[in-house]
C-alpha positions as CSV (number, residue, x, y, z in Angstrom):
1,M,-19.8,-32.3,-194.5
2,C,-23.3,-32.8,-193.1
3,I,-26.5,-33.3,-195.0
4,R,-29.5,-32.3,-192.9
5,D,-33.2,-32.7,-193.4
6,S,-34.6,-29.2,-193.1
7,N,-37.8,-30.4,-191.3
8,T,-36.5,-33.0,-188.9
9,R,-32.9,-31.7,-188.5
10,V,-31.8,-35.3,-188.9
11,Q,-28.2,-35.2,-190.2
12,T,-26.1,-37.5,-192.4
13,R,-22.4,-36.8,-192.1
14,V,-20.3,-37.7,-195.2
15,L,-16.6,-37.6,-195.7
16,F,-14.3,-38.5,-198.6
17,S,-11.1,-40.5,-197.8
18,P,-7.9,-38.6,-198.7
19,D,-7.2,-41.0,-201.5
20,S,-10.7,-40.3,-203.0
21,R,-11.4,-44.1,-203.1
22,Y,-14.1,-44.1,-200.4
23,L,-16.9,-42.2,-198.8
24,A,-17.8,-42.7,-195.2
25,S,-21.3,-41.8,-193.9
26,S,-23.2,-41.9,-190.6
27,H,-27.0,-41.2,-190.6
28,H,-28.4,-39.6,-187.4
29,G,-25.5,-41.0,-185.3
30,N,-25.9,-44.6,-186.6
31,P,-22.9,-46.8,-187.4
32,V,-20.4,-45.5,-189.9
33,R,-20.7,-47.1,-193.4
34,L,-17.9,-47.2,-195.9
35,W,-18.8,-46.8,-199.6
36,S,-16.9,-47.0,-202.8
37,V,-17.0,-43.8,-204.9
38,E,-19.1,-45.9,-207.4
39,G,-21.8,-46.2,-204.7
40,R,-21.2,-49.8,-203.5
41,L,-21.4,-50.5,-199.7
42,V,-18.0,-51.8,-198.7
43,R,-18.6,-52.4,-195.0
44,T,-20.2,-51.1,-191.8
45,F,-18.0,-50.4,-188.8
46,S,-19.3,-51.5,-185.3
47,E,-22.9,-52.4,-186.5
48,Q,-24.3,-52.3,-183.0
49,A,-23.0,-48.8,-182.2
50,S,-25.3,-45.8,-182.1
51,D,-24.7,-42.1,-181.1
52,I,-21.7,-41.7,-183.4
53,S,-20.6,-38.1,-182.9
54,D,-17.7,-37.8,-185.4
55,F,-15.4,-39.7,-187.6
56,T,-12.3,-39.0,-189.7
57,F,-9.7,-40.8,-191.9
58,S,-6.0,-40.9,-191.4
59,S,-4.1,-39.0,-194.0
60,D,-3.0,-42.3,-195.7
61,S,-6.7,-43.4,-195.8
62,R,-5.8,-46.7,-194.0
63,I,-7.5,-45.9,-190.6
64,L,-10.9,-44.6,-189.7
65,A,-11.3,-43.0,-186.2
66,V,-14.8,-43.0,-184.8
67,S,-16.1,-41.2,-181.7
68,N,-19.1,-42.4,-179.7
69,W,-20.5,-39.8,-177.4
70,T,-22.7,-42.0,-175.2
71,E,-20.1,-44.8,-174.9
72,H,-17.4,-42.3,-174.0
73,E,-14.9,-43.8,-176.4
74,I,-12.9,-43.4,-179.6
75,Q,-12.3,-46.4,-181.8
76,L,-9.6,-46.8,-184.5
77,W,-10.6,-49.1,-187.3
78,S,-8.5,-50.4,-190.2
79,I,-10.1,-49.7,-193.6
80,E,-10.4,-53.5,-194.0
81,G,-12.7,-53.6,-190.9
82,S,-10.5,-54.7,-188.0
83,L,-10.8,-52.9,-184.7
84,L,-7.3,-51.7,-183.9
85,Q,-7.6,-49.8,-180.7
86,T,-10.1,-48.2,-178.3
87,F,-9.6,-45.1,-176.2
88,G,-11.9,-44.3,-173.2
89,T,-12.8,-40.7,-172.3
90,R,-15.1,-41.3,-169.3
91,V,-17.3,-38.4,-170.4
92,E,-19.1,-37.4,-173.7
93,V,-16.8,-37.1,-176.7
94,Y,-18.0,-35.0,-179.7
95,S,-15.1,-34.7,-182.0
96,V,-12.1,-36.7,-183.1
97,A,-8.8,-36.1,-185.0
98,V,-5.8,-38.2,-186.2
99,N,-2.4,-36.6,-186.8
100,P,-0.9,-37.0,-190.3
101,D,1.4,-39.9,-189.6
102,G,-1.2,-41.8,-187.5
103,S,0.9,-41.8,-184.3
104,M,-1.5,-39.7,-182.3
105,V,-5.3,-39.5,-181.9
106,A,-7.2,-36.8,-180.1
107,G,-10.8,-36.4,-178.9
108,G,-12.7,-33.4,-177.8
109,G,-15.8,-33.5,-175.6
110,A,-17.3,-32.0,-172.5
111,G,-14.9,-29.2,-171.7
112,K,-11.7,-31.2,-172.5
113,V,-9.3,-32.3,-175.2
114,W,-7.5,-35.6,-174.9
115,I,-4.4,-36.7,-176.8
116,W,-3.2,-40.3,-177.0
117,Q,-0.3,-42.0,-178.7
118,T,-1.4,-44.9,-180.8
119,N,0.3,-48.3,-180.5
120,N,-0.5,-52.0,-181.1
121,D,-2.3,-52.4,-177.7
122,T,-5.9,-53.4,-178.3
123,T,-7.1,-52.7,-174.7
124,V,-9.1,-49.7,-173.7
125,L,-6.7,-47.0,-172.7
126,K,-8.3,-44.9,-169.9
127,E,-5.4,-42.5,-169.4
128,P,-4.4,-40.1,-172.3
129,M,-1.0,-38.8,-172.8
130,I,-2.3,-35.2,-172.4
131,T,-5.5,-33.7,-171.1
132,L,-6.4,-30.1,-171.9
133,Q,-9.1,-28.0,-170.5
134,T,-11.5,-25.9,-172.6
135,G,-14.4,-25.1,-170.3
136,E,-16.9,-25.5,-173.2
137,D,-17.9,-28.4,-175.4
138,V,-15.3,-29.1,-178.1
139,R,-17.1,-28.9,-181.5
140,F,-14.1,-29.1,-183.9
141,L,-10.7,-30.6,-183.5
142,A,-7.6,-31.0,-185.8
143,F,-3.9,-31.5,-185.8
144,S,-1.6,-29.1,-187.7
145,A,0.1,-30.5,-190.8
146,D,3.4,-30.9,-189.0
147,S,1.7,-32.7,-186.0
148,K,3.2,-30.2,-183.6
149,R,0.0,-28.5,-182.6
150,I,-3.6,-29.3,-181.8
151,I,-6.4,-26.9,-182.7
152,A,-9.8,-26.9,-180.9
153,V,-12.9,-24.8,-181.3
154,S,-15.3,-24.9,-178.3
155,A,-18.7,-23.4,-177.6
156,P,-21.6,-24.2,-175.3
157,L,-24.4,-26.4,-176.6
158,I,-26.9,-23.6,-176.3
159,A,-25.1,-20.6,-177.6
160,Q,-27.2,-17.8,-176.2
161,N,-24.9,-14.9,-175.3
162,A,-21.8,-16.9,-175.9
163,G,-19.3,-17.1,-178.7
164,A,-17.0,-19.8,-179.9
165,T,-13.4,-19.9,-178.9
166,C,-10.4,-21.3,-180.8
167,R,-7.5,-22.6,-178.8
168,V,-4.1,-23.8,-180.1
169,W,-1.7,-25.9,-178.1
170,T,1.4,-27.8,-178.8
171,V,0.9,-31.6,-178.6
172,R,2.8,-31.5,-175.3
173,G,0.0,-29.3,-173.9
174,E,1.7,-25.9,-174.0
175,P,-0.7,-23.1,-174.8
176,V,0.1,-21.2,-178.0
177,R,-2.9,-18.8,-178.4
178,T,-6.5,-18.4,-177.7
179,F,-9.0,-16.2,-179.6
180,Q,-12.7,-15.7,-180.0
181,I,-13.9,-16.3,-183.5
182,M,-17.6,-15.3,-183.2
183,D,-19.2,-12.2,-181.6
184,P,-21.4,-13.5,-178.7
185,L,-23.9,-10.6,-179.3
186,N,-24.7,-11.8,-182.8
187,W,-24.9,-15.5,-181.9
188,G,-28.4,-17.0,-182.0
189,Q,-29.8,-19.3,-179.3
190,S,-29.5,-22.4,-181.4
191,V,-26.9,-22.9,-184.1
192,W,-25.0,-25.6,-186.0
193,Y,-21.3,-25.7,-185.6
194,E,-19.4,-26.2,-188.8
195,F,-15.7,-25.6,-189.1
196,A,-12.8,-26.6,-191.5
197,L,-9.1,-26.3,-191.3
198,N,-7.1,-26.1,-194.6
199,G,-4.4,-28.7,-195.4
200,S,-1.5,-26.5,-194.3
201,G,-3.2,-25.7,-191.0
202,R,-3.0,-22.0,-191.6
203,F,-6.6,-21.1,-192.2
204,L,-9.8,-21.8,-190.3
205,A,-13.2,-21.5,-192.0
206,Y,-16.5,-21.4,-190.2
207,G,-20.2,-20.6,-190.7
208,T,-21.7,-17.7,-188.8
209,P,-25.2,-17.3,-187.5
210,Q,-25.8,-14.7,-190.2
211,N,-25.3,-17.5,-192.9
212,R,-21.9,-16.2,-193.8
213,I,-18.6,-18.0,-194.4
214,Q,-15.7,-16.5,-192.5
215,V,-12.1,-17.5,-193.0
216,C,-9.4,-16.4,-190.5
217,S,-5.8,-17.2,-189.7
218,L,-4.8,-19.2,-186.7
219,E,-3.7,-15.9,-185.2
220,G,-7.4,-14.9,-185.3
221,E,-7.0,-12.3,-188.1
222,P,-9.9,-12.2,-190.6
223,I,-8.9,-13.2,-194.1
224,I,-12.0,-13.2,-196.2
225,S,-15.7,-13.7,-195.9
226,F,-18.5,-14.9,-198.3
227,D,-22.1,-13.8,-198.2
228,G,-25.2,-14.7,-200.1
229,Y,-26.4,-17.8,-198.3
230,T,-30.1,-18.0,-197.4
231,G,-29.8,-21.2,-195.2
232,T,-27.8,-22.3,-192.2
233,I,-24.3,-23.4,-193.2
234,A,-24.4,-27.2,-192.9
235,G,-20.9,-28.2,-194.1
236,L,-17.5,-26.8,-195.0
237,A,-14.3,-28.1,-196.8
238,F,-11.1,-26.7,-198.3
239,S,-9.8,-28.0,-201.6
240,P,-6.5,-30.0,-201.3
241,D,-4.5,-27.0,-202.7
242,S,-6.4,-24.5,-200.4
243,N,-7.3,-22.3,-203.3
244,F,-11.1,-23.0,-202.8
245,V,-13.5,-23.4,-200.0
246,A,-16.8,-25.3,-200.5
247,A,-19.8,-24.7,-198.3
248,G,-23.3,-26.3,-198.2
249,S,-26.4,-24.8,-196.7
250,E,-29.6,-26.4,-195.3
251,D,-31.7,-25.0,-198.2
252,G,-29.9,-27.3,-200.7
253,E,-27.2,-25.0,-202.1
254,L,-23.5,-25.8,-202.3
255,R,-21.1,-23.0,-203.4
256,I,-17.4,-23.1,-204.2
257,H,-15.5,-19.9,-203.5
258,N,-12.0,-18.8,-204.7
259,L,-10.0,-17.7,-201.7
260,Q,-7.7,-15.5,-203.7
261,T,-10.2,-13.6,-205.7
262,G,-13.3,-13.9,-203.5
263,E,-15.3,-15.1,-206.5
264,N,-18.2,-17.5,-206.2
265,V,-16.9,-19.9,-208.8
266,L,-19.5,-22.6,-208.8
267,M,-22.9,-23.1,-207.4
268,L,-24.9,-26.3,-207.1
269,V,-28.6,-26.3,-206.2
270,F,-30.4,-29.4,-205.1
271,K,-34.2,-29.4,-204.9
272,S,-36.7,-32.3,-204.8
273,G,-34.3,-34.8,-206.2
274,Q,-33.2,-32.5,-209.1
275,W,-30.0,-30.4,-209.4
276,V,-28.5,-27.5,-211.3
277,I,-24.8,-26.5,-211.5
278,V,-23.9,-22.9,-212.6
279,H,-20.3,-21.8,-213.3
280,K,-19.2,-18.1,-213.0
281,T,-18.8,-18.0,-216.8
282,G,-22.6,-18.7,-217.2
283,R,-22.0,-22.3,-218.2
284,F,-24.4,-24.7,-216.5
285,A,-25.5,-28.4,-216.3
286,C,-28.6,-29.9,-214.9
287,S,-30.5,-33.1,-214.3
288,D,-33.1,-34.1,-216.8
289,G,-35.9,-33.3,-214.5
290,A,-34.6,-29.7,-214.0
291,R,-34.6,-28.8,-217.6
292,N,-38.2,-27.4,-217.6
293,Y,-37.2,-25.0,-214.8
294,I,-34.3,-23.4,-216.6
295,L,-35.1,-19.8,-217.7
296,F,-32.9,-17.4,-219.6
297,V,-33.0,-13.6,-219.0
298,D,-31.9,-11.0,-221.5
299,G,-31.6,-7.7,-219.8
300,L,-34.8,-7.5,-217.7
301,R,-36.8,-9.7,-220.0
302,V,-37.4,-13.4,-219.4
303,L,-37.1,-15.2,-222.8
304,D,-39.8,-17.6,-224.0
305,P,-38.6,-21.2,-224.1
306,E,-38.7,-21.3,-227.9
307,K,-36.3,-18.3,-228.1
308,S,-33.8,-19.9,-225.7
309,E,-32.3,-22.4,-228.1
310,K,-29.1,-20.4,-228.7
311,Y,-28.5,-20.0,-225.0
312,W,-28.9,-23.8,-224.4
313,N,-26.5,-24.5,-227.3
314,A,-23.9,-22.0,-226.0
315,L,-24.1,-22.5,-222.2
316,Y,-25.3,-26.0,-221.5
317,T,-22.2,-28.0,-220.5
318,P,-23.1,-31.5,-219.4
319,D,-19.6,-32.4,-218.2
320,L,-19.2,-29.1,-216.4
321,L,-18.5,-30.6,-212.9
322,E,-16.0,-33.1,-214.2
323,R,-14.1,-30.5,-216.1
324,F,-14.1,-28.1,-213.1
325,I,-12.8,-30.8,-210.7
326,K,-10.0,-31.7,-213.2
327,G,-8.9,-28.0,-213.0
328,E,-9.8,-27.0,-216.5
329,Q,-9.9,-23.2,-217.0
330,L,-13.4,-22.8,-218.4
331,S,-13.9,-19.9,-220.8
332,A,-17.1,-17.8,-221.1
333,P,-19.0,-19.0,-224.2
334,S,-19.6,-16.5,-227.0
335,L,-23.2,-15.7,-227.7
336,S,-24.0,-14.5,-231.3
337,P,-25.7,-11.1,-231.6
338,H,-29.5,-11.0,-231.9
């Protein structure tokens, strides 16, 4: 997921490790930093590097793959901080992927996808096992859960009159299918590219220029879409069980949607260092600084603060996010009659 400053467009990319022990981040292309989930800086990978374009963990959380678009290379690092292997691409590389068992790494860049087999050789490997042609810059790259296929989404840097294309190959380079996932007539001149593949590799989610989340199958069939965003989609992620998709937008909102029911289950709003979380049942939590901005509406009438005590008592749930993450089925609170 990317966190972007709405004025400068400077981005900070953040990613949880699969074992939920670490958080990796890179601010404006600077070196990747590894943090504990308690907020302690564990280490920095390749401190002299700049222009980091992408990074990802292996499924066992033991390896971090980092792509550098100006150095034209992908590096594999152990989580302990040792450089394991470097892969050269000769041209700009924008995206990186590691297959589930760590035996292959792929990079996507200026019109190409490269696939290498990993080994114990620490030299720069110039020749990949497979090179695939896309024509446009590769903005998203992932292996299927069974490591048999590679999925790439490509689009030109300036997207005027051009859509995005999803291509699926076997890891031997045999084409499986190609389909367009965005209508070029509705694509703006300058957009952010945000995509996510679910754990089973069956569904692809992406943000559209109309600030909508679209989920489709890897056959290109639309599954479901989510509207209501007022800012550009800045990050996407599926839950491990693929029941939910989370999306963050540039205006400081993060929403979690149920893929089965289409419900907006949870919404988090971040403004000026304060935050509010609202569940579909009406339960909410907030930072101390946001309490003065909470208003309750009864019908069409905004209640005076002194008349809102019963709503605070019934709806305020300080451990809301923790209970939601644990999978607790939250019930709607009962409000006593007037």
